[in-house]
mmCIF file as Biopython writes it, N, C-alpha, C and O atoms, coordinates in Angstrom:
data_model
#
loop_
_atom_site.group_PDB
_atom_site.id
_atom_site.type_symbol
_atom_site.label_atom_id
_atom_site.label_alt_id
_atom_site.label_comp_id
_atom_site.label_asym_id
_atom_site.label_entity_id
_atom_site.label_seq_id
_atom_site.pdbx_PDB_ins_code
_atom_site.Cartn_x
_atom_site.Cartn_y
_atom_site.Cartn_z
_atom_site.occupancy
_atom_site.B_iso_or_equiv
_atom_site.auth_seq_id
_atom_site.auth_asym_id
_atom_site.pdbx_PDB_model_num
ATOM 1   N N  . UNK A ? 1  ? 1.764   -14.270 -6.926  1.0 0.0 1  A 1 
ATOM 2   C CA . UNK A ? 1  ? 3.151   -13.950 -7.205  1.0 0.0 1  A 1 
ATOM 3   C C  . UNK A ? 1  ? 4.003   -14.016 -5.945  1.0 0.0 1  A 1 
ATOM 4   O O  . UNK A ? 1  ? 5.193   -14.327 -6.009  1.0 0.0 1  A 1 
ATOM 5   N N  . UNK A ? 2  ? 3.406   -13.728 -4.819  1.0 0.0 2  A 1 
ATOM 6   C CA . UNK A ? 2  ? 4.169   -13.708 -3.588  1.0 0.0 2  A 1 
ATOM 7   C C  . UNK A ? 2  ? 4.782   -15.072 -3.295  1.0 0.0 2  A 1 
ATOM 8   O O  . UNK A ? 2  ? 5.910   -15.146 -2.808  1.0 0.0 2  A 1 
ATOM 9   N N  . UNK A ? 3  ? 4.068   -16.138 -3.580  1.0 0.0 3  A 1 
ATOM 10  C CA . UNK A ? 3  ? 4.583   -17.469 -3.293  1.0 0.0 3  A 1 
ATOM 11  C C  . UNK A ? 3  ? 5.813   -17.794 -4.142  1.0 0.0 3  A 1 
ATOM 12  O O  . UNK A ? 3  ? 6.619   -18.635 -3.743  1.0 0.0 3  A 1 
ATOM 13  N N  . UNK A ? 4  ? 5.974   -17.167 -5.273  1.0 0.0 4  A 1 
ATOM 14  C CA . UNK A ? 4  ? 7.139   -17.385 -6.122  1.0 0.0 4  A 1 
ATOM 15  C C  . UNK A ? 4  ? 8.293   -16.450 -5.779  1.0 0.0 4  A 1 
ATOM 16  O O  . UNK A ? 4  ? 9.360   -16.540 -6.385  1.0 0.0 4  A 1 
ATOM 17  N N  . UNK A ? 5  ? 8.092   -15.552 -4.815  1.0 0.0 5  A 1 
ATOM 18  C CA . UNK A ? 5  ? 9.158   -14.676 -4.370  1.0 0.0 5  A 1 
ATOM 19  C C  . UNK A ? 5  ? 9.364   -13.444 -5.226  1.0 0.0 5  A 1 
ATOM 20  O O  . UNK A ? 5  ? 10.359  -12.742 -5.051  1.0 0.0 5  A 1 
ATOM 21  N N  . UNK A ? 6  ? 8.460   -13.160 -6.142  1.0 0.0 6  A 1 
ATOM 22  C CA . UNK A ? 6  ? 8.620   -12.005 -7.018  1.0 0.0 6  A 1 
ATOM 23  C C  . UNK A ? 6  ? 7.996   -10.744 -6.436  1.0 0.0 6  A 1 
ATOM 24  O O  . UNK A ? 6  ? 8.329   -9.639  -6.862  1.0 0.0 6  A 1 
ATOM 25  N N  . UNK A ? 7  ? 7.097   -10.893 -5.472  1.0 0.0 7  A 1 
ATOM 26  C CA . UNK A ? 7  ? 6.433   -9.753  -4.875  1.0 0.0 7  A 1 
ATOM 27  C C  . UNK A ? 7  ? 6.658   -9.798  -3.363  1.0 0.0 7  A 1 
ATOM 28  O O  . UNK A ? 7  ? 6.313   -10.788 -2.717  1.0 0.0 7  A 1 
ATOM 29  N N  . UNK A ? 8  ? 7.232   -8.736  -2.794  1.0 0.0 8  A 1 
ATOM 30  C CA . UNK A ? 8  ? 7.438   -8.736  -1.345  1.0 0.0 8  A 1 
ATOM 31  C C  . UNK A ? 8  ? 6.107   -8.626  -0.611  1.0 0.0 8  A 1 
ATOM 32  O O  . UNK A ? 8  ? 5.163   -8.019  -1.116  1.0 0.0 8  A 1 
ATOM 33  N N  . UNK A ? 9  ? 6.032   -9.213  0.581   1.0 0.0 9  A 1 
ATOM 34  C CA . UNK A ? 9  ? 4.790   -9.163  1.347   1.0 0.0 9  A 1 
ATOM 35  C C  . UNK A ? 9  ? 4.485   -7.723  1.770   1.0 0.0 9  A 1 
ATOM 36  O O  . UNK A ? 9  ? 3.336   -7.290  1.685   1.0 0.0 9  A 1 
ATOM 37  N N  . UNK A ? 10 ? 5.485   -6.985  2.219   1.0 0.0 10 A 1 
ATOM 38  C CA . UNK A ? 10 ? 5.296   -5.604  2.643   1.0 0.0 10 A 1 
ATOM 39  C C  . UNK A ? 10 ? 6.233   -4.696  1.862   1.0 0.0 10 A 1 
ATOM 40  O O  . UNK A ? 10 ? 7.349   -5.083  1.515   1.0 0.0 10 A 1 
ATOM 41  N N  . UNK A ? 11 ? 5.762   -3.476  1.591   1.0 0.0 11 A 1 
ATOM 42  C CA . UNK A ? 11 ? 6.627   -2.469  0.981   1.0 0.0 11 A 1 
ATOM 43  C C  . UNK A ? 11 ? 6.599   -1.231  1.869   1.0 0.0 11 A 1 
ATOM 44  O O  . UNK A ? 11 ? 5.622   -0.984  2.577   1.0 0.0 11 A 1 
ATOM 45  N N  . UNK A ? 12 ? 7.671   -0.462  1.825   1.0 0.0 12 A 1 
ATOM 46  C CA . UNK A ? 12 ? 7.761   0.717   2.669   1.0 0.0 12 A 1 
ATOM 47  C C  . UNK A ? 12 ? 6.790   1.791   2.191   1.0 0.0 12 A 1 
ATOM 48  O O  . UNK A ? 12 ? 6.334   1.781   1.048   1.0 0.0 12 A 1 
ATOM 49  N N  . UNK A ? 13 ? 6.493   2.704   3.085   1.0 0.0 13 A 1 
ATOM 50  C CA . UNK A ? 13 ? 5.572   3.795   2.753   1.0 0.0 13 A 1 
ATOM 51  C C  . UNK A ? 13 ? 6.118   4.626   1.602   1.0 0.0 13 A 1 
ATOM 52  O O  . UNK A ? 13 ? 5.366   5.032   0.717   1.0 0.0 13 A 1 
ATOM 53  N N  . UNK A ? 14 ? 7.411   4.878   1.609   1.0 0.0 14 A 1 
ATOM 54  C CA . UNK A ? 14 ? 8.032   5.665   0.557   1.0 0.0 14 A 1 
ATOM 55  C C  . UNK A ? 14 ? 7.864   4.991   -0.808  1.0 0.0 14 A 1 
ATOM 56  O O  . UNK A ? 14 ? 7.554   5.655   -1.797  1.0 0.0 14 A 1 
ATOM 57  N N  . UNK A ? 15 ? 8.067   3.689   -0.855  1.0 0.0 15 A 1 
ATOM 58  C CA . UNK A ? 15 ? 7.900   2.944   -2.099  1.0 0.0 15 A 1 
ATOM 59  C C  . UNK A ? 15 ? 6.437   2.937   -2.531  1.0 0.0 15 A 1 
ATOM 60  O O  . UNK A ? 15 ? 6.133   3.088   -3.715  1.0 0.0 15 A 1 
ATOM 61  N N  . UNK A ? 16 ? 5.539   2.760   -1.575  1.0 0.0 16 A 1 
ATOM 62  C CA . UNK A ? 16 ? 4.103   2.771   -1.892  1.0 0.0 16 A 1 
ATOM 63  C C  . UNK A ? 16 ? 3.696   4.128   -2.474  1.0 0.0 16 A 1 
ATOM 64  O O  . UNK A ? 16 ? 2.909   4.189   -3.419  1.0 0.0 16 A 1 
ATOM 65  N N  . UNK A ? 17 ? 4.228   5.203   -1.916  1.0 0.0 17 A 1 
ATOM 66  C CA . UNK A ? 17 ? 3.923   6.536   -2.426  1.0 0.0 17 A 1 
ATOM 67  C C  . UNK A ? 17 ? 4.419   6.693   -3.865  1.0 0.0 17 A 1 
ATOM 68  O O  . UNK A ? 17 ? 3.750   7.316   -4.689  1.0 0.0 17 A 1 
ATOM 69  N N  . UNK A ? 18 ? 5.579   6.133   -4.160  1.0 0.0 18 A 1 
ATOM 70  C CA . UNK A ? 18 ? 6.138   6.251   -5.510  1.0 0.0 18 A 1 
ATOM 71  C C  . UNK A ? 18 ? 5.340   5.430   -6.521  1.0 0.0 18 A 1 
ATOM 72  O O  . UNK A ? 18 ? 5.105   5.886   -7.640  1.0 0.0 18 A 1 
ATOM 73  N N  . UNK A ? 19 ? 4.925   4.228   -6.138  1.0 0.0 19 A 1 
ATOM 74  C CA . UNK A ? 19 ? 4.235   3.335   -7.067  1.0 0.0 19 A 1 
ATOM 75  C C  . UNK A ? 19 ? 2.767   3.739   -7.255  1.0 0.0 19 A 1 
ATOM 76  O O  . UNK A ? 19 ? 2.274   3.793   -8.382  1.0 0.0 19 A 1 
ATOM 77  N N  . UNK A ? 20 ? 2.081   4.018   -6.157  1.0 0.0 20 A 1 
ATOM 78  C CA . UNK A ? 20 ? 0.629   4.208   -6.208  1.0 0.0 20 A 1 
ATOM 79  C C  . UNK A ? 20 ? 0.183   5.661   -6.042  1.0 0.0 20 A 1 
ATOM 80  O O  . UNK A ? 20 ? -1.016  5.938   -6.081  1.0 0.0 20 A 1 
ATOM 81  N N  . UNK A ? 21 ? 1.097   6.570   -5.863  1.0 0.0 21 A 1 
ATOM 82  C CA . UNK A ? 21 ? 0.812   7.992   -5.690  1.0 0.0 21 A 1 
ATOM 83  C C  . UNK A ? 21 ? 0.454   8.287   -4.228  1.0 0.0 21 A 1 
ATOM 84  O O  . UNK A ? 21 ? -0.396  7.622   -3.635  1.0 0.0 21 A 1 
ATOM 85  N N  . UNK A ? 22 ? 1.102   9.270   -3.681  1.0 0.0 22 A 1 
ATOM 86  C CA . UNK A ? 22 ? 0.960   9.633   -2.271  1.0 0.0 22 A 1 
ATOM 87  C C  . UNK A ? 22 ? -0.488  9.905   -1.876  1.0 0.0 22 A 1 
ATOM 88  O O  . UNK A ? 22 ? -0.951  9.388   -0.859  1.0 0.0 22 A 1 
ATOM 89  N N  . UNK A ? 23 ? -1.205  10.700  -2.651  1.0 0.0 23 A 1 
ATOM 90  C CA . UNK A ? 23 ? -2.567  11.077  -2.265  1.0 0.0 23 A 1 
ATOM 91  C C  . UNK A ? 23 ? -3.508  9.871   -2.280  1.0 0.0 23 A 1 
ATOM 92  O O  . UNK A ? 23 ? -4.425  9.802   -1.462  1.0 0.0 23 A 1 
ATOM 93  N N  . UNK A ? 24 ? -3.302  8.928   -3.187  1.0 0.0 24 A 1 
ATOM 94  C CA . UNK A ? 24 ? -4.146  7.739   -3.227  1.0 0.0 24 A 1 
ATOM 95  C C  . UNK A ? 24 ? -3.920  6.859   -2.003  1.0 0.0 24 A 1 
ATOM 96  O O  . UNK A ? 24 ? -4.878  6.377   -1.400  1.0 0.0 24 A 1 
ATOM 97  N N  . UNK A ? 25 ? -2.657  6.645   -1.634  1.0 0.0 25 A 1 
ATOM 98  C CA . UNK A ? 25 ? -2.349  5.813   -0.472  1.0 0.0 25 A 1 
ATOM 99  C C  . UNK A ? 25 ? -2.899  6.468   0.789   1.0 0.0 25 A 1 
ATOM 100 O O  . UNK A ? 25 ? -3.492  5.790   1.628   1.0 0.0 25 A 1 
ATOM 101 N N  . UNK A ? 26 ? -2.713  7.771   0.933   1.0 0.0 26 A 1 
ATOM 102 C CA . UNK A ? 26 ? -3.236  8.476   2.113   1.0 0.0 26 A 1 
ATOM 103 C C  . UNK A ? 26 ? -4.767  8.382   2.178   1.0 0.0 26 A 1 
ATOM 104 O O  . UNK A ? 26 ? -5.334  8.229   3.260   1.0 0.0 26 A 1 
ATOM 105 N N  . UNK A ? 27 ? -5.427  8.471   1.029   1.0 0.0 27 A 1 
ATOM 106 C CA . UNK A ? 27 ? -6.887  8.369   0.984   1.0 0.0 27 A 1 
ATOM 107 C C  . UNK A ? 27 ? -7.337  6.979   1.418   1.0 0.0 27 A 1 
ATOM 108 O O  . UNK A ? 27 ? -8.296  6.854   2.180   1.0 0.0 27 A 1 
ATOM 109 N N  . UNK A ? 28 ? -6.662  5.933   0.946   1.0 0.0 28 A 1 
ATOM 110 C CA . UNK A ? 28 ? -7.011  4.568   1.330   1.0 0.0 28 A 1 
ATOM 111 C C  . UNK A ? 28 ? -6.841  4.355   2.827   1.0 0.0 28 A 1 
ATOM 112 O O  . UNK A ? 28 ? -7.651  3.674   3.455   1.0 0.0 28 A 1 
ATOM 113 N N  . UNK A ? 29 ? -5.783  4.937   3.404   1.0 0.0 29 A 1 
ATOM 114 C CA . UNK A ? 29 ? -5.558  4.824   4.848   1.0 0.0 29 A 1 
ATOM 115 C C  . UNK A ? 29 ? -6.663  5.562   5.589   1.0 0.0 29 A 1 
ATOM 116 O O  . UNK A ? 29 ? -7.206  5.048   6.567   1.0 0.0 29 A 1 
ATOM 117 N N  . UNK A ? 30 ? -6.998  6.758   5.134   1.0 0.0 30 A 1 
ATOM 118 C CA . UNK A ? 30 ? -8.029  7.565   5.782   1.0 0.0 30 A 1 
ATOM 119 C C  . UNK A ? 30 ? -9.392  6.871   5.726   1.0 0.0 30 A 1 
ATOM 120 O O  . UNK A ? 30 ? -10.177 6.962   6.669   1.0 0.0 30 A 1 
ATOM 121 N N  . UNK A ? 31 ? -9.668  6.179   4.619   1.0 0.0 31 A 1 
ATOM 122 C CA . UNK A ? 31 ? -10.929 5.460   4.460   1.0 0.0 31 A 1 
ATOM 123 C C  . UNK A ? 31 ? -10.932 4.137   5.230   1.0 0.0 31 A 1 
ATOM 124 O O  . UNK A ? 31 ? -11.976 3.497   5.355   1.0 0.0 31 A 1 
ATOM 125 N N  . UNK A ? 32 ? -9.780  3.726   5.743   1.0 0.0 32 A 1 
ATOM 126 C CA . UNK A ? 32 ? -9.677  2.491   6.509   1.0 0.0 32 A 1 
ATOM 127 C C  . UNK A ? 32 ? -9.563  1.249   5.656   1.0 0.0 32 A 1 
ATOM 128 O O  . UNK A ? 32 ? -9.768  0.139   6.147   1.0 0.0 32 A 1 
ATOM 129 N N  . UNK A ? 33 ? -9.239  1.416   4.389   1.0 0.0 33 A 1 
ATOM 130 C CA . UNK A ? 33 ? -9.130  0.269   3.483   1.0 0.0 33 A 1 
ATOM 131 C C  . UNK A ? 33 ? -7.813  -0.465  3.636   1.0 0.0 33 A 1 
ATOM 132 O O  . UNK A ? 33 ? -7.707  -1.638  3.279   1.0 0.0 33 A 1 
ATOM 133 N N  . UNK A ? 34 ? -6.805  0.219   4.167   1.0 0.0 34 A 1 
ATOM 134 C CA . UNK A ? 34 ? -5.502  -0.402  4.412   1.0 0.0 34 A 1 
ATOM 135 C C  . UNK A ? 34 ? -4.920  0.216   5.678   1.0 0.0 34 A 1 
ATOM 136 O O  . UNK A ? 34 ? -5.106  1.404   5.944   1.0 0.0 34 A 1 
ATOM 137 N N  . UNK A ? 35 ? -4.223  -0.592  6.444   1.0 0.0 35 A 1 
ATOM 138 C CA . UNK A ? 35 ? -3.623  -0.112  7.681   1.0 0.0 35 A 1 
ATOM 139 C C  . UNK A ? 35 ? -2.107  -0.133  7.579   1.0 0.0 35 A 1 
ATOM 140 O O  . UNK A ? 35 ? -1.534  -1.114  7.106   1.0 0.0 35 A 1 
ATOM 141 N N  . UNK A ? 36 ? -1.447  0.940   8.017   1.0 0.0 36 A 1 
ATOM 142 C CA . UNK A ? 36 ? 0.013   0.934   8.040   1.0 0.0 36 A 1 
ATOM 143 C C  . UNK A ? 36 ? 0.527   0.029   9.158   1.0 0.0 36 A 1 
ATOM 144 O O  . UNK A ? 36 ? -0.103  -0.109  10.207  1.0 0.0 36 A 1 
ATOM 145 N N  . UNK A ? 37 ? 1.677   -0.580  8.912   1.0 0.0 37 A 1 
ATOM 146 C CA . UNK A ? 37 ? 2.314   -1.454  9.895   1.0 0.0 37 A 1 
ATOM 147 C C  . UNK A ? 37 ? 3.643   -0.824  10.265  1.0 0.0 37 A 1 
ATOM 148 O O  . UNK A ? 37 ? 4.451   -0.505  9.392   1.0 0.0 37 A 1 
ATOM 149 N N  . UNK A ? 38 ? 3.871   -0.643  11.561  1.0 0.0 38 A 1 
ATOM 150 C CA . UNK A ? 38 ? 5.114   -0.044  12.048  1.0 0.0 38 A 1 
ATOM 151 C C  . UNK A ? 38 ? 6.215   -1.083  12.003  1.0 0.0 38 A 1 
ATOM 152 O O  . UNK A ? 38 ? 6.031   -2.206  12.472  1.0 0.0 38 A 1 
ATOM 153 N N  . UNK A ? 39 ? 7.363   -0.715  11.441  1.0 0.0 39 A 1 
ATOM 154 C CA . UNK A ? 39 ? 8.493   -1.628  11.372  1.0 0.0 39 A 1 
ATOM 155 C C  . UNK A ? 39 ? 9.460   -1.379  12.514  1.0 0.0 39 A 1 
ATOM 156 O O  . UNK A ? 39 ? 9.698   -0.232  12.892  1.0 0.0 39 A 1 
ATOM 157 N N  . UNK A ? 40 ? 10.005  -2.422  13.052  1.0 0.0 40 A 1 
ATOM 158 C CA . UNK A ? 40 ? 10.995  -2.286  14.125  1.0 0.0 40 A 1 
ATOM 159 C C  . UNK A ? 40 ? 10.385  -1.780  15.416  1.0 0.0 40 A 1 
ATOM 160 O O  . UNK A ? 40 ? 9.218   -2.034  15.713  1.0 0.0 40 A 1 
ATOM 161 N N  . UNK A ? 41 ? 11.193  -1.060  16.176  1.0 0.0 41 A 1 
ATOM 162 C CA . UNK A ? 41 ? 10.738  -0.491  17.439  1.0 0.0 41 A 1 
ATOM 163 C C  . UNK A ? 41 ? 9.909   0.752   17.135  1.0 0.0 41 A 1 
ATOM 164 O O  . UNK A ? 41 ? 10.334  1.618   16.371  1.0 0.0 41 A 1 
ATOM 165 N N  . UNK A ? 42 ? 8.730   0.833   17.735  1.0 0.0 42 A 1 
ATOM 166 C CA . UNK A ? 42 ? 7.833   1.969   17.479  1.0 0.0 42 A 1 
ATOM 167 C C  . UNK A ? 42 ? 8.497   3.269   17.911  1.0 0.0 42 A 1 
ATOM 168 O O  . UNK A ? 42 ? 8.981   3.391   19.037  1.0 0.0 42 A 1 
ATOM 169 N N  . UNK A ? 43 ? 8.512   4.218   17.021  1.0 0.0 43 A 1 
ATOM 170 C CA . UNK A ? 43 ? 9.089   5.518   17.290  1.0 0.0 43 A 1 
ATOM 171 C C  . UNK A ? 43 ? 8.863   6.435   16.115  1.0 0.0 43 A 1 
ATOM 172 O O  . UNK A ? 43 ? 8.309   6.029   15.094  1.0 0.0 43 A 1 
ATOM 173 N N  . UNK A ? 44 ? 9.292   7.669   16.259  1.0 0.0 44 A 1 
ATOM 174 C CA . UNK A ? 44 ? 9.054   8.652   15.201  1.0 0.0 44 A 1 
ATOM 175 C C  . UNK A ? 44 ? 9.757   8.304   13.900  1.0 0.0 44 A 1 
ATOM 176 O O  . UNK A ? 44 ? 9.244   8.608   12.823  1.0 0.0 44 A 1 
ATOM 177 N N  . UNK A ? 45 ? 10.917  7.676   13.979  1.0 0.0 45 A 1 
ATOM 178 C CA . UNK A ? 45 ? 11.687  7.416   12.769  1.0 0.0 45 A 1 
ATOM 179 C C  . UNK A ? 45 ? 11.542  5.985   12.250  1.0 0.0 45 A 1 
ATOM 180 O O  . UNK A ? 45 ? 12.257  5.587   11.330  1.0 0.0 45 A 1 
ATOM 181 N N  . UNK A ? 46 ? 10.629  5.213   12.828  1.0 0.0 46 A 1 
ATOM 182 C CA . UNK A ? 46 ? 10.425  3.842   12.366  1.0 0.0 46 A 1 
ATOM 183 C C  . UNK A ? 46 ? 9.827   3.842   10.971  1.0 0.0 46 A 1 
ATOM 184 O O  . UNK A ? 46 ? 9.006   4.694   10.635  1.0 0.0 46 A 1 
ATOM 185 N N  . UNK A ? 47 ? 10.240  2.894   10.176  1.0 0.0 47 A 1 
ATOM 186 C CA . UNK A ? 47 ? 9.715   2.756   8.825   1.0 0.0 47 A 1 
ATOM 187 C C  . UNK A ? 47 ? 8.291   2.215   8.890   1.0 0.0 47 A 1 
ATOM 188 O O  . UNK A ? 47 ? 7.990   1.309   9.668   1.0 0.0 47 A 1 
ATOM 189 N N  . UNK A ? 48 ? 7.431   2.781   8.067   1.0 0.0 48 A 1 
ATOM 190 C CA . UNK A ? 48 ? 6.048   2.335   7.982   1.0 0.0 48 A 1 
ATOM 191 C C  . UNK A ? 48 ? 5.924   1.475   6.733   1.0 0.0 48 A 1 
ATOM 192 O O  . UNK A ? 48 ? 6.446   1.818   5.673   1.0 0.0 48 A 1 
ATOM 193 N N  . UNK A ? 49 ? 5.223   0.351   6.873   1.0 0.0 49 A 1 
ATOM 194 C CA . UNK A ? 49 ? 5.037   -0.583  5.774   1.0 0.0 49 A 1 
ATOM 195 C C  . UNK A ? 49 ? 3.560   -0.766  5.473   1.0 0.0 49 A 1 
ATOM 196 O O  . UNK A ? 49 ? 2.702   -0.549  6.329   1.0 0.0 49 A 1 
ATOM 197 N N  . UNK A ? 50 ? 3.275   -1.175  4.227   1.0 0.0 50 A 1 
ATOM 198 C CA . UNK A ? 50 ? 1.923   -1.526  3.806   1.0 0.0 50 A 1 
ATOM 199 C C  . UNK A ? 50 ? 1.979   -2.889  3.144   1.0 0.0 50 A 1 
ATOM 200 O O  . UNK A ? 50 ? 2.983   -3.250  2.530   1.0 0.0 50 A 1 
ATOM 201 N N  . UNK A ? 51 ? 0.891   -3.649  3.270   1.0 0.0 51 A 1 
ATOM 202 C CA . UNK A ? 51 ? 0.832   -4.957  2.635   1.0 0.0 51 A 1 
ATOM 203 C C  . UNK A ? 51 ? 0.673   -4.764  1.127   1.0 0.0 51 A 1 
ATOM 204 O O  . UNK A ? 51 ? -0.297  -4.166  0.662   1.0 0.0 51 A 1 
ATOM 205 N N  . UNK A ? 52 ? 1.638   -5.279  0.377   1.0 0.0 52 A 1 
ATOM 206 C CA . UNK A ? 52 ? 1.699   -5.034  -1.057  1.0 0.0 52 A 1 
ATOM 207 C C  . UNK A ? 52 ? 0.486   -5.607  -1.792  1.0 0.0 52 A 1 
ATOM 208 O O  . UNK A ? 52 ? -0.029  -4.969  -2.710  1.0 0.0 52 A 1 
ATOM 209 N N  . UNK A ? 53 ? 0.030   -6.779  -1.411  1.0 0.0 53 A 1 
ATOM 210 C CA . UNK A ? 53 ? -1.108  -7.395  -2.103  1.0 0.0 53 A 1 
ATOM 211 C C  . UNK A ? 53 ? -2.375  -6.569  -1.937  1.0 0.0 53 A 1 
ATOM 212 O O  . UNK A ? 53 ? -3.173  -6.467  -2.869  1.0 0.0 53 A 1 
ATOM 213 N N  . UNK A ? 54 ? -2.571  -5.973  -0.753  1.0 0.0 54 A 1 
ATOM 214 C CA . UNK A ? 54 ? -3.757  -5.132  -0.536  1.0 0.0 54 A 1 
ATOM 215 C C  . UNK A ? 54 ? -3.677  -3.859  -1.370  1.0 0.0 54 A 1 
ATOM 216 O O  . UNK A ? 54 ? -4.689  -3.398  -1.898  1.0 0.0 54 A 1 
ATOM 217 N N  . UNK A ? 55 ? -2.487  -3.292  -1.491  1.0 0.0 55 A 1 
ATOM 218 C CA . UNK A ? 55 ? -2.324  -2.110  -2.334  1.0 0.0 55 A 1 
ATOM 219 C C  . UNK A ? 55 ? -2.639  -2.442  -3.787  1.0 0.0 55 A 1 
ATOM 220 O O  . UNK A ? 55 ? -3.263  -1.641  -4.483  1.0 0.0 55 A 1 
ATOM 221 N N  . UNK A ? 56 ? -2.217  -3.608  -4.250  1.0 0.0 56 A 1 
ATOM 222 C CA . UNK A ? 56 ? -2.499  -4.035  -5.619  1.0 0.0 56 A 1 
ATOM 223 C C  . UNK A ? 56 ? -4.005  -4.169  -5.843  1.0 0.0 56 A 1 
ATOM 224 O O  . UNK A ? 56 ? -4.526  -3.739  -6.872  1.0 0.0 56 A 1 
ATOM 225 N N  . UNK A ? 57 ? -4.695  -4.764  -4.878  1.0 0.0 57 A 1 
ATOM 226 C CA . UNK A ? 57 ? -6.145  -4.944  -4.996  1.0 0.0 57 A 1 
ATOM 227 C C  . UNK A ? 57 ? -6.847  -3.590  -5.041  1.0 0.0 57 A 1 
ATOM 228 O O  . UNK A ? 57 ? -7.731  -3.383  -5.872  1.0 0.0 57 A 1 
ATOM 229 N N  . UNK A ? 58 ? -6.469  -2.675  -4.166  1.0 0.0 58 A 1 
ATOM 230 C CA . UNK A ? 58 ? -7.083  -1.345  -4.139  1.0 0.0 58 A 1 
ATOM 231 C C  . UNK A ? 58 ? -6.820  -0.594  -5.442  1.0 0.0 58 A 1 
ATOM 232 O O  . UNK A ? 58 ? -7.710  0.069   -5.975  1.0 0.0 58 A 1 
ATOM 233 N N  . UNK A ? 59 ? -5.615  -0.701  -5.943  1.0 0.0 59 A 1 
ATOM 234 C CA . UNK A ? 59 ? -5.257  -0.038  -7.194  1.0 0.0 59 A 1 
ATOM 235 C C  . UNK A ? 59 ? -6.087  -0.593  -8.352  1.0 0.0 59 A 1 
ATOM 236 O O  . UNK A ? 59 ? -6.616  0.167   -9.163  1.0 0.0 59 A 1 
ATOM 237 N N  . UNK A ? 60 ? -6.197  -1.911  -8.423  1.0 0.0 60 A 1 
ATOM 238 C CA . UNK A ? 60 ? -6.962  -2.551  -9.495  1.0 0.0 60 A 1 
ATOM 239 C C  . UNK A ? 60 ? -8.444  -2.180  -9.400  1.0 0.0 60 A 1 
ATOM 240 O O  . UNK A ? 60 ? -9.071  -1.857  -10.409 1.0 0.0 60 A 1 
ATOM 241 N N  . UNK A ? 61 ? -9.002  -2.227  -8.188  1.0 0.0 61 A 1 
ATOM 242 C CA . UNK A ? 61 ? -10.416 -1.901  -8.005  1.0 0.0 61 A 1 
ATOM 243 C C  . UNK A ? 61 ? -10.700 -0.460  -8.405  1.0 0.0 61 A 1 
ATOM 244 O O  . UNK A ? 61 ? -11.721 -0.172  -9.030  1.0 0.0 61 A 1 
ATOM 245 N N  . UNK A ? 62 ? -9.809  0.431   -8.048  1.0 0.0 62 A 1 
ATOM 246 C CA . UNK A ? 62 ? -9.995  1.841   -8.389  1.0 0.0 62 A 1 
ATOM 247 C C  . UNK A ? 62 ? -9.903  2.047   -9.905  1.0 0.0 62 A 1 
ATOM 248 O O  . UNK A ? 62 ? -10.663 2.831   -10.473 1.0 0.0 62 A 1 
ATOM 249 N N  . UNK A ? 63 ? -8.989  1.355   -10.546 1.0 0.0 63 A 1 
ATOM 250 C CA . UNK A ? 63 ? -8.857  1.473   -11.995 1.0 0.0 63 A 1 
ATOM 251 C C  . UNK A ? 63 ? -10.071 0.903   -12.720 1.0 0.0 63 A 1 
ATOM 252 O O  . UNK A ? 63 ? -10.481 1.447   -13.746 1.0 0.0 63 A 1 
ATOM 253 N N  . UNK A ? 64 ? -10.653 -0.176  -12.212 1.0 0.0 64 A 1 
ATOM 254 C CA . UNK A ? 64 ? -11.857 -0.740  -12.815 1.0 0.0 64 A 1 
ATOM 255 C C  . UNK A ? 64 ? -13.012 0.245   -12.719 1.0 0.0 64 A 1 
ATOM 256 O O  . UNK A ? 64 ? -13.770 0.403   -13.677 1.0 0.0 64 A 1 
ATOM 257 N N  . UNK A ? 65 ? -13.158 0.914   -11.570 1.0 0.0 65 A 1 
ATOM 258 C CA . UNK A ? 65 ? -14.213 1.913   -11.404 1.0 0.0 65 A 1 
ATOM 259 C C  . UNK A ? 65 ? -14.048 3.070   -12.380 1.0 0.0 65 A 1 
ATOM 260 O O  . UNK A ? 65 ? -15.032 3.571   -12.924 1.0 0.0 65 A 1 
ATOM 261 N N  . UNK A ? 66 ? -12.826 3.489   -12.600 1.0 0.0 66 A 1 
ATOM 262 C CA . UNK A ? 66 ? -12.555 4.600   -13.508 1.0 0.0 66 A 1 
ATOM 263 C C  . UNK A ? 66 ? -12.934 4.224   -14.936 1.0 0.0 66 A 1 
ATOM 264 O O  . UNK A ? 66 ? -13.532 5.031   -15.648 1.0 0.0 66 A 1 
ATOM 265 N N  . UNK A ? 67 ? -12.592 3.002   -15.365 1.0 0.0 67 A 1 
ATOM 266 C CA . UNK A ? 67 ? -12.867 2.579   -16.729 1.0 0.0 67 A 1 
ATOM 267 C C  . UNK A ? 67 ? -14.351 2.294   -16.967 1.0 0.0 67 A 1 
ATOM 268 O O  . UNK A ? 67 ? -14.807 2.312   -18.110 1.0 0.0 67 A 1 
ATOM 269 N N  . UNK A ? 68 ? -15.112 2.029   -15.891 1.0 0.0 68 A 1 
ATOM 270 C CA . UNK A ? 68 ? -16.548 1.809   -16.029 1.0 0.0 68 A 1 
ATOM 271 C C  . UNK A ? 68 ? -17.265 3.101   -16.459 1.0 0.0 68 A 1 
ATOM 272 O O  . UNK A ? 68 ? -18.253 3.068   -17.193 1.0 0.0 68 A 1 
ATOM 273 N N  . UNK A ? 69 ? -16.748 4.210   -15.991 1.0 0.0 69 A 1 
ATOM 274 C CA . UNK A ? 69 ? -17.393 5.490   -16.312 1.0 0.0 69 A 1 
ATOM 275 C C  . UNK A ? 69 ? -17.218 5.757   -17.757 1.0 0.0 69 A 1 
ATOM 276 O O  . UNK A ? 69 ? -17.680 6.783   -18.255 1.0 0.0 69 A 1 
#
């Protein structure tokens, strides 16, 4: 979908928290499955981004595991 321009390459941390749930995103970061990317000049107020395609993959994989049970 990204090649067609319908899915942004990166989404902000705030958006990721809204779409995928804050605790899930934090858990994925803690497990090292996804790395946050600092936007702009590094500082306390810089926006943090996540790669949208990786979040989609993690979400799908987690949902498949849940439905297997």
